[in-house]
C-alpha positions, 0 to 999 in steps of 0.5 A, spaced: 231 751 711 238 751 706 243 746 705 249 748 701 245 753 696 239 749 696 233 752 698 228 746 701 221 749 702 216 747 708 210 743 707 205 749 706 210 754 703 210 757 696 217 757 692 219 763 689 222 763 681 229 764 684 228 758 689 225 754 683 231 755 679 236 754 684 233 747 685 233 745 678 241 747 677 243 744 684 248 738 684 243 733 687 249 728 688 253 733 693 247 733 698 249 730 704 247 722 705 242 724 711 238 729 706 234 723 703 231 718 708 228 711 705 221 710 708 220 702 709 214 700 705 207 700 709 206 693 712 200 689 708 194 687 713 193 681 709 200 679 710 201 671 711 194 670 708 193 665 703 190 668 696 185 664 693 185 664 686 178 666 683 176 662 676 172 667 672 170 662 667 167 658 673 164 662 678 161 660 685 154 661 683 151 657 689 153 656 696 156 649 698 149 648 702 145 649 696 150 644 692 148 639 697 141 640 697 141 639 689 145 633 690 140 630 695 135 631 690 139 628 684 140 622 688 133 621 689 132 622 681 137 616 680 133 612 684 126 614 680 130 613 674 132 606 676 125 604 678 122 607 671 126 604 667 125 597 670 118 598 669 119 600 662 124 594 660 121 589 665 128 587 667 132 590 673 136 596 672 141 600 677 142 607 677 146 611 681 149 619 681 156 619 680 158 626 679 155 633 680 159 638 676 159 646 675 160 649 669 158 652 662 153 649 657 158 650 652 163 645 655 157 640 657 155 640 649 163 638 648 163 633 653 157 629 650 159 629 643 156 629 637 153 622 637 149 622 643 141 622 644 139 629 646 132 630 649 130 637 651 125 637 657 120 643 659 121 644 666 114 647 667 112 651 671 119 653 672 121 658 666 126 654 662 129 647 660 133 642 662 137 637 657 138 630 658 143 626 654 146 619 653 150 615 648 148 611 642 150 605 646 145 606 652 140 608 646 141 601 642 141 597 649 134 600 651 131 599 644 134 592 644 130 590 650 124 594 648 124 589 642 124 583 646 132 582 646 136 582 652 138 589 652 145 588 649 148 593 644 151 590 637 157 594 635 155 594 628 149 598 629 153 604 633 154 608 627 148 609 624 142 614 625 135 612 629 130 610 625 123 613 626 120 607 630 127 607 634 126 615 635 119 613 638 121 608 643 127 613 645 122 618 646 118 614 651 125 613 655 125 621 655 118 621 658 121 616 663 127 620 665 122 627 665 117 623 670 123 621 674 124 628 676 117 629 679 118 626 686 125 628 688 123 635 686 117 635 690 121 637 696 122 644 692 117 645 687 111 641 684 114 639 677 110 637 671 115 636 666 114 634 659 119 632 653 120 638 648 125 636 643 129 630 641 134 629 636 141 626 635 147 630 636 147 638 638 141 639 633 137 641 639 142 645 643 139 652 642 135 651 648 140 654 653 145 659 651 152 657 650 155 661 656 150 660 661 152 657 668 149 650 669 149 644 674 150 637 671 148 631 674 152 624 671 148 618 672 151 611 671 146 606 669 147 598 669 142 594 664 144 587 662 151 587 665 152 593 661 154 600 664 152 606 660 152 614 662 146 619 662 146 626 664 141 631 666 143 639 665 140 644 669 141 652 667 142 657 672 136 660 670 132 654 672 135 654 679 135 661 681 127 660 681 128 655 687 134 657 690 131 660 697 128 653 698 135 649 696 138 648 702 139 642 706 134 643 712 129 646 708 129 640 703 128 635 709 122 640 712 119 641 706 119 633 705 112 631 703 109 627 709 104 621 706 100 617 710 099 609 708 093 611 704 096 616 700 102 612 699 097 606 696 094 612 692 100 614 689 102 607 687 095 606 684 095 612 680 102 610 677 101 603 676 094 602 674 095 606 667 100 600 666 098 594 661 101 587 662 101 581 658 097 575 661 098 569 658 096 561 659 100 555 657 095 549 655 101 544 656 107 541 653 108 534 649 114 531 647 114 528 640 119 524 636 123 527 630 120 521 626 113 523 628 114 530 627 116 529 620 110 525 619 105 530 622 099 531 617 092 535 618 088 532 623 093 528 627 092 529 635 098 531 640 096 529 647 099 534 652 102 532 659 096 536 662 090 533 665 083 536 664 081 536 671 088 540 673 087 548 672 092 552 667 097 556 670 096 564 668 103 568 667 103 575 668 109 577 665 114 571 666 111 569 673 106 564 674 101 568 679 094 565 678 090 558 676 084 557 672 080 553 667 079 554 659 072 555 656 069 560 651 066 567 652 062 569 646 066 567 640 073 567 643 077 563 648 077 565 655 079 563 662 076 563 668 081 564 674 080 559 680 086 560 684 093 563 686 100 560 685 104 561 691 111 562 691 113 555 692 109 553 685 103 550 689 096 552 686 091 555 692 084 555 690 080 561 692 077 560 699 083 556 702 087 559 707 092 564 705 089 564 698 085 571 699 091 574 702 
């Protein structure tokens, strides 16, 4: 086809040299307006759809169902932490799961800061480590309670390192946190966790690669009217080993079903190794200040307790038994004769209700 001296070849034709030269020397501006037709852009198939941004730094490694399964497990861990801490500190402790976050390990390290107690937990038989951390305010509150205080932390001790004795005490707390994982995680794996390392600050942060994807559980812990935070960080390398079981339905399907005897056996295994303080009070006496000032060796203080009345036996700080003082060998002893009920009354063994 020719149009004003310009030769336009068909789709499959080969242009001759003369036709090529004619095209190069032609005045395109003189072509008729209908020679050039603008084609509309092709319609996009995704027109009207919302575009979801992809976060390359925090990729979606787990499904919503798997995240929900982890949340169920970590809520159980919160209850176990509260129970273990209460037994260790002999005081009511509350713990709840406040958040479950996804991110990378480097961000977690920056969040906990340099003045935190960091504990590395070996997650055997799984291959890898978990990290738990809490602030010095929580650490010193726990230490104060373990040493006989009320669990309050003094501001004057917040800016120093832990002593060797304090580190040993906190290591026991780390073991309590590790043991708190056993029962909730039993739905997916039988763990035998152990404390691998303990340090103040990021000295032991090498357990996980900085760029590793992690799931972090944040717990709010309340002791002695004071609240602190504890975190548990799990890398993807650990979670990948249990992903097939980490769904809401399988968590309930794999939930261990225990009979009453099994529950009693588990409680016995957990409670029997513990030691408790048992003591008895001989009685009280009120002494005038003048008499107290003149006390001398050989003086006798008369107590308000009758010889015929049994002594009260305290387990911890609660009256639980009653008995009579005596000796066994070269030591003082006490023969238990009954129970102290909730009303504070002594019920001798053999009485109705005393053996219940």
